[in-house]
N, CA, C and O atoms as a GROMACS GRO file, in nm:
protein
  304
    1MET      N    1  -0.547  -1.657  -1.222
    1MET     CA    2  -0.541  -1.796  -1.184
    1MET      C    3  -0.509  -1.879  -1.307
    1MET      O    4  -0.569  -1.860  -1.413
    2ARG      N    5  -0.419  -1.967  -1.296
    2ARG     CA    6  -0.380  -2.056  -1.404
    2ARG      C    7  -0.456  -2.188  -1.393
    2ARG      O    8  -0.480  -2.238  -1.283
    3VAL      N    9  -0.494  -2.242  -1.508
    3VAL     CA   10  -0.565  -2.368  -1.516
    3VAL      C   11  -0.485  -2.459  -1.605
    3VAL      O   12  -0.454  -2.423  -1.718
    4LYS      N   13  -0.451  -2.574  -1.558
    4LYS     CA   14  -0.375  -2.670  -1.638
    4LYS      C   15  -0.473  -2.741  -1.733
    4LYS      O   16  -0.580  -2.786  -1.693
    5THR      N   17  -0.431  -2.749  -1.861
    5THR     CA   18  -0.515  -2.813  -1.962
    5THR      C   19  -0.428  -2.896  -2.051
    5THR      O   20  -0.306  -2.886  -2.050
    6SER      N   21  -0.493  -2.978  -2.129
    6SER     CA   22  -0.419  -3.064  -2.223
    6SER      C   23  -0.478  -3.045  -2.361
    6SER      O   24  -0.600  -3.042  -2.379
    7VAL      N   25  -0.389  -3.032  -2.459
    7VAL     CA   26  -0.433  -3.023  -2.598
    7VAL      C   27  -0.345  -3.118  -2.680
    7VAL      O   28  -0.233  -3.152  -2.642
    8THR      N   29  -0.400  -3.159  -2.791
    8THR     CA   30  -0.325  -3.249  -2.879
    8THR      C   31  -0.287  -3.171  -3.004
    8THR      O   32  -0.373  -3.115  -3.072
    9LEU      N   33  -0.158  -3.168  -3.032
    9LEU     CA   34  -0.106  -3.094  -3.149
    9LEU      C   35  -0.021  -3.186  -3.232
    9LEU      O   36   0.026  -3.290  -3.185
   10SER      N   37  -0.001  -3.148  -3.355
   10SER     CA   38   0.085  -3.227  -3.441
   10SER      C   39   0.229  -3.219  -3.392
   10SER      O   40   0.269  -3.121  -3.329
   11GLU      N   41   0.305  -3.321  -3.421
   11GLU     CA   42   0.445  -3.326  -3.380
   11GLU      C   43   0.520  -3.209  -3.442
   11GLU      O   44   0.602  -3.147  -3.375
   12GLU      N   45   0.493  -3.178  -3.569
   12GLU     CA   46   0.563  -3.069  -3.637
   12GLU      C   47   0.536  -2.934  -3.567
   12GLU      O   48   0.627  -2.852  -3.551
   13LEU      N   49   0.412  -2.914  -3.527
   13LEU     CA   50   0.376  -2.788  -3.459
   13LEU      C   51   0.446  -2.777  -3.323
   13LEU      O   52   0.495  -2.670  -3.287
   14VAL      N   53   0.452  -2.885  -3.250
   14VAL     CA   54   0.518  -2.886  -3.122
   14VAL      C   55   0.668  -2.857  -3.140
   14VAL      O   56   0.727  -2.785  -3.059
   15GLN      N   57   0.728  -2.911  -3.244
   15GLN     CA   58   0.869  -2.884  -3.269
   15GLN      C   59   0.894  -2.736  -3.297
   15GLN      O   60   0.991  -2.678  -3.248
   16GLU      N   61   0.803  -2.675  -3.376
   16GLU     CA   62   0.817  -2.531  -3.403
   16GLU      C   63   0.795  -2.447  -3.279
   16GLU      O   64   0.863  -2.347  -3.257
   17ILE      N   65   0.699  -2.489  -3.199
   17ILE     CA   66   0.673  -2.418  -3.073
   17ILE      C   67   0.795  -2.426  -2.982
   17ILE      O   68   0.834  -2.327  -2.921
   18ASP      N   69   0.855  -2.543  -2.973
   18ASP     CA   70   0.972  -2.562  -2.887
   18ASP      C   71   1.089  -2.475  -2.936
   18ASP      O   72   1.164  -2.422  -2.854
   19LYS      N   73   1.106  -2.461  -3.065
   19LYS     CA   74   1.214  -2.376  -3.118
   19LYS      C   75   1.198  -2.229  -3.074
   19LYS      O   76   1.296  -2.160  -3.046
   20LEU      N   77   1.074  -2.185  -3.069
   20LEU     CA   78   1.047  -2.043  -3.033
   20LEU      C   79   1.026  -2.021  -2.883
   20LEU      O   80   1.036  -1.907  -2.836
   21SER      N   81   0.997  -2.124  -2.810
   21SER     CA   82   0.953  -2.109  -2.673
   21SER      C   83   1.056  -2.038  -2.584
   21SER      O   84   1.017  -1.973  -2.486
   22GLN      N   85   1.182  -2.048  -2.613
   22GLN     CA   86   1.286  -1.984  -2.529
   22GLN      C   87   1.265  -1.833  -2.529
   22GLN      O   88   1.292  -1.767  -2.428
   23ARG      N   89   1.218  -1.776  -2.641
   23ARG     CA   90   1.196  -1.630  -2.647
   23ARG      C   91   1.083  -1.585  -2.556
   23ARG      O   92   1.077  -1.469  -2.517
   24TYR      N   93   0.993  -1.678  -2.522
   24TYR     CA   94   0.876  -1.640  -2.445
   24TYR      C   95   0.883  -1.696  -2.301
   24TYR      O   96   0.791  -1.677  -2.221
   25GLY      N   97   0.989  -1.763  -2.273
   25GLY     CA   98   1.007  -1.819  -2.138
   25GLY      C   99   0.991  -1.969  -2.136
   25GLY      O  100   1.077  -2.040  -2.084
   26ASN      N  101   0.882  -2.017  -2.190
   26ASN     CA  102   0.856  -2.160  -2.197
   26ASN      C  103   0.744  -2.186  -2.298
   26ASN      O  104   0.686  -2.094  -2.354
   27ARG      N  105   0.717  -2.313  -2.317
   27ARG     CA  106   0.611  -2.352  -2.415
   27ARG      C  107   0.474  -2.296  -2.378
   27ARG      O  108   0.400  -2.249  -2.464
   28SER      N  109   0.440  -2.302  -2.251
   28SER     CA  110   0.308  -2.253  -2.206
   28SER      C  111   0.294  -2.103  -2.230
   28SER      O  112   0.189  -2.057  -2.274
   29ALA      N  113   0.399  -2.029  -2.203
   29ALA     CA  114   0.395  -1.882  -2.224
   29ALA      C  115   0.375  -1.851  -2.371
   29ALA      O  116   0.298  -1.762  -2.406
   30LEU      N  117   0.445  -1.923  -2.458
   30LEU     CA  118   0.431  -1.903  -2.603
   30LEU      C  119   0.289  -1.932  -2.649
   30LEU      O  120   0.229  -1.852  -2.721
   31VAL      N  121   0.237  -2.045  -2.606
   31VAL     CA  122   0.101  -2.084  -2.646
   31VAL      C  123  -0.002  -1.986  -2.592
   31VAL      O  124  -0.097  -1.952  -2.661
   32GLU      N  125   0.016  -1.940  -2.470
   32GLU     CA  126  -0.077  -1.842  -2.413
   32GLU      C  127  -0.074  -1.713  -2.494
   32GLU      O  128  -0.180  -1.658  -2.526
   33GLN      N  129   0.046  -1.664  -2.527
   33GLN     CA  130   0.055  -1.542  -2.605
   33GLN      C  131  -0.005  -1.561  -2.744
   33GLN      O  132  -0.073  -1.471  -2.794
   34ALA      N  133   0.018  -1.675  -2.807
   34ALA     CA  134  -0.040  -1.701  -2.940
   34ALA      C  135  -0.192  -1.702  -2.933
   34ALA      O  136  -0.258  -1.647  -3.021
   35VAL      N  137  -0.248  -1.764  -2.832
   35VAL     CA  138  -0.391  -1.771  -2.821
   35VAL      C  139  -0.449  -1.632  -2.792
   35VAL      O  140  -0.553  -1.595  -2.847
   36ARG      N  141  -0.382  -1.556  -2.705
   36ARG     CA  142  -0.430  -1.419  -2.676
   36ARG      C  143  -0.429  -1.336  -2.805
   36ARG      O  144  -0.524  -1.262  -2.831
   37SER      N  145  -0.325  -1.348  -2.885
   37SER     CA  146  -0.316  -1.273  -3.013
   37SER      C  147  -0.427  -1.318  -3.108
   37SER      O  148  -0.490  -1.234  -3.173
   38PHE      N  149  -0.452  -1.447  -3.114
   38PHE     CA  150  -0.558  -1.498  -3.201
   38PHE      C  151  -0.692  -1.446  -3.156
   38PHE      O  152  -0.771  -1.402  -3.239
   39LEU      N  153  -0.721  -1.450  -3.027
   39LEU     CA  154  -0.848  -1.402  -2.975
   39LEU      C  155  -0.866  -1.253  -2.999
   39LEU      O  156  -0.977  -1.208  -3.031
   40ALA      N  157  -0.761  -1.176  -2.983
   40ALA     CA  158  -0.767  -1.032  -3.011
   40ALA      C  159  -0.800  -1.006  -3.158
   40ALA      O  160  -0.879  -0.917  -3.190
   41ALA      N  161  -0.737  -1.084  -3.246
   41ALA     CA  162  -0.763  -1.070  -3.390
   41ALA      C  163  -0.907  -1.107  -3.422
   41ALA      O  164  -0.971  -1.043  -3.506
   42GLU      N  165  -0.958  -1.209  -3.358
   42GLU     CA  166  -1.099  -1.248  -3.379
   42GLU      C  167  -1.194  -1.140  -3.332
   42GLU      O  168  -1.293  -1.111  -3.400
   43ARG      N  169  -1.165  -1.079  -3.215
   43ARG     CA  170  -1.250  -0.971  -3.167
   43ARG      C  171  -1.247  -0.852  -3.264
   43ARG      O  172  -1.350  -0.791  -3.290
   44GLN      N  173  -1.130  -0.821  -3.317
   44GLN     CA  174  -1.116  -0.712  -3.411
   44GLN      C  175  -1.193  -0.742  -3.537
   44GLN      O  176  -1.256  -0.653  -3.594
   45GLN      N  177  -1.190  -0.865  -3.582
   45GLN     CA  178  -1.262  -0.904  -3.702
   45GLN      C  179  -1.414  -0.885  -3.682
   45GLN      O  180  -1.484  -0.842  -3.774
   46VAL      N  181  -1.464  -0.918  -3.564
   46VAL     CA  182  -1.606  -0.900  -3.532
   46VAL      C  183  -1.639  -0.750  -3.534
   46VAL      O  184  -1.741  -0.710  -3.588
   47ARG      N  185  -1.552  -0.667  -3.475
   47ARG     CA  186  -1.578  -0.521  -3.473
   47ARG      C  187  -1.575  -0.466  -3.615
   47ARG      O  188  -1.658  -0.382  -3.650
   48ASP      N  189  -1.480  -0.512  -3.696
   48ASP     CA  190  -1.470  -0.468  -3.834
   48ASP      C  191  -1.596  -0.504  -3.914
   48ASP      O  192  -1.644  -0.425  -3.995
   49ALA      N  193  -1.648  -0.622  -3.891
   49ALA     CA  194  -1.770  -0.667  -3.959
   49ALA      C  195  -1.889  -0.583  -3.917
   49ALA      O  196  -1.974  -0.550  -3.999
   50GLN      N  197  -1.894  -0.548  -3.788
   50GLN     CA  198  -2.002  -0.462  -3.738
   50GLN      C  199  -1.992  -0.322  -3.799
   50GLN      O  200  -2.093  -0.264  -3.839
   51ASP      N  201  -1.872  -0.269  -3.806
   51ASP     CA  202  -1.851  -0.136  -3.865
   51ASP      C  203  -1.890  -0.138  -4.011
   51ASP      O  204  -1.956  -0.045  -4.059
   52LEU      N  205  -1.851  -0.240  -4.083
   52LEU     CA  206  -1.884  -0.250  -4.224
   52LEU      C  207  -2.035  -0.258  -4.244
   52LEU      O  208  -2.090  -0.197  -4.337
   53GLU      N  209  -2.101  -0.331  -4.158
   53GLU     CA  210  -2.248  -0.343  -4.167
   53GLU      C  211  -2.314  -0.208  -4.146
   53GLU      O  212  -2.410  -0.174  -4.216
   54ILE      N  213  -2.264  -0.129  -4.048
   54ILE     CA  214  -2.317   0.003  -4.022
   54ILE      C  215  -2.293   0.094  -4.145
   54ILE      O  216  -2.383   0.165  -4.189
   55LEU      N  217  -2.171   0.092  -4.197
   55LEU     CA  218  -2.139   0.174  -4.315
   55LEU      C  219  -2.226   0.136  -4.434
   55LEU      O  220  -2.277   0.223  -4.504
   56ASN      N  221  -2.245   0.007  -4.457
   56ASN     CA  222  -2.329  -0.036  -4.570
   56ASN      C  223  -2.474   0.008  -4.550
   56ASN      O  224  -2.542   0.047  -4.645
   57ARG      N  225  -2.521   0.001  -4.424
   57ARG     CA  226  -2.660   0.041  -4.396
   57ARG      C  227  -2.679   0.192  -4.420
   57ARG      O  228  -2.786   0.236  -4.461
   58ARG      N  229  -2.575   0.268  -4.395
   58ARG     CA  230  -2.584   0.414  -4.406
   58ARG      C  231  -2.518   0.470  -4.530
   58ARG      O  232  -2.505   0.592  -4.544
   59ALA      N  233  -2.477   0.385  -4.619
   59ALA     CA  234  -2.399   0.426  -4.736
   59ALA      C  235  -2.472   0.528  -4.821
   59ALA      O  236  -2.411   0.627  -4.863
   60ALA      N  237  -2.599   0.507  -4.849
   60ALA     CA  238  -2.671   0.600  -4.935
   60ALA      C  239  -2.674   0.740  -4.875
   60ALA      O  240  -2.650   0.838  -4.945
   61LYS      N  241  -2.702   0.749  -4.747
   61LYS     CA  242  -2.706   0.881  -4.681
   61LYS      C  243  -2.568   0.945  -4.679
   61LYS      O  244  -2.554   1.064  -4.709
   62LEU      N  245  -2.465   0.868  -4.644
   62LEU     CA  246  -2.329   0.919  -4.641
   62LEU      C  247  -2.284   0.966  -4.779
   62LEU      O  248  -2.220   1.071  -4.790
   63ASN      N  249  -2.315   0.891  -4.881
   63ASN     CA  250  -2.277   0.928  -5.018
   63ASN      C  251  -2.350   1.055  -5.061
   63ASN      O  252  -2.291   1.140  -5.128
   64LYS      N  253  -2.476   1.068  -5.024
   64LYS     CA  254  -2.554   1.189  -5.056
   64LYS      C  255  -2.490   1.310  -4.988
   64LYS      O  256  -2.471   1.413  -5.052
   65GLU      N  257  -2.457   1.299  -4.863
   65GLU     CA  258  -2.394   1.409  -4.790
   65GLU      C  259  -2.262   1.448  -4.854
   65GLU      O  260  -2.233   1.566  -4.871
   66ALA      N  261  -2.181   1.348  -4.891
   66ALA     CA  262  -2.052   1.375  -4.956
   66ALA      C  263  -2.072   1.446  -5.088
   66ALA      O  264  -1.998   1.538  -5.121
   67GLN      N  265  -2.171   1.404  -5.164
   67GLN     CA  266  -2.199   1.469  -5.293
   67GLN      C  267  -2.242   1.613  -5.272
   67GLN      O  268  -2.200   1.701  -5.347
   68GLU      N  269  -2.324   1.639  -5.171
   68GLU     CA  270  -2.366   1.775  -5.141
   68GLU      C  271  -2.248   1.865  -5.105
   68GLU      O  272  -2.241   1.980  -5.147
   69VAL      N  273  -2.155   1.811  -5.027
   69VAL     CA  274  -2.035   1.888  -4.991
   69VAL      C  275  -1.954   1.918  -5.116
   69VAL      O  276  -1.908   2.031  -5.136
   70LEU      N  277  -1.936   1.817  -5.202
   70LEU     CA  278  -1.859   1.839  -5.326
   70LEU      C  279  -1.926   1.940  -5.414
   70LEU      O  280  -1.859   2.026  -5.471
   71ASN      N  281  -2.058   1.933  -5.429
   71ASN     CA  282  -2.131   2.028  -5.510
   71ASN      C  283  -2.115   2.171  -5.456
   71ASN      O  284  -2.098   2.266  -5.533
   72TYR      N  285  -2.122   2.184  -5.326
   72TYR     CA  286  -2.105   2.315  -5.262
   72TYR      C  287  -1.965   2.371  -5.290
   72TYR      O  288  -1.950   2.490  -5.321
   73GLN      N  289  -1.862   2.288  -5.281
   73GLN     CA  290  -1.725   2.331  -5.302
   73GLN      C  291  -1.705   2.373  -5.449
   73GLN      O  292  -1.634   2.470  -5.474
   74VAL      N  293  -1.764   2.305  -5.541
   74VAL     CA  294  -1.747   2.334  -5.684
   74VAL      C  295  -1.812   2.466  -5.717
   74VAL      O  296  -1.757   2.540  -5.799
   75LYS      N  297  -1.925   2.500  -5.658
   75LYS     CA  298  -1.999   2.624  -5.689
   75LYS      C  299  -1.927   2.748  -5.644
   75LYS      O  300  -1.952   2.855  -5.699
   76ARG      N  301  -1.841   2.739  -5.549
   76ARG     CA  302  -1.771   2.856  -5.498
   76ARG      C  303  -1.679   2.907  -5.597
   76ARG      O  304  -1.610   3.006  -5.572
   0.00000   0.00000   0.00000
């Protein structure tokens, strides 16, 4: 379902959007694609931050395991 909405943008931005809009069909299609891409990037950034937090929380254990593997390989 489509919902009509109104946003206020700078004149310069609207001019740039209009230049590119033919590639996407129309202005609305371009703006929708841009917002979808932005939202996907934001979701990815949240997942990346969560992954980093997990890695940081487990870093000591992971580093210890890695060192044990390296020590085992060197002894052979």
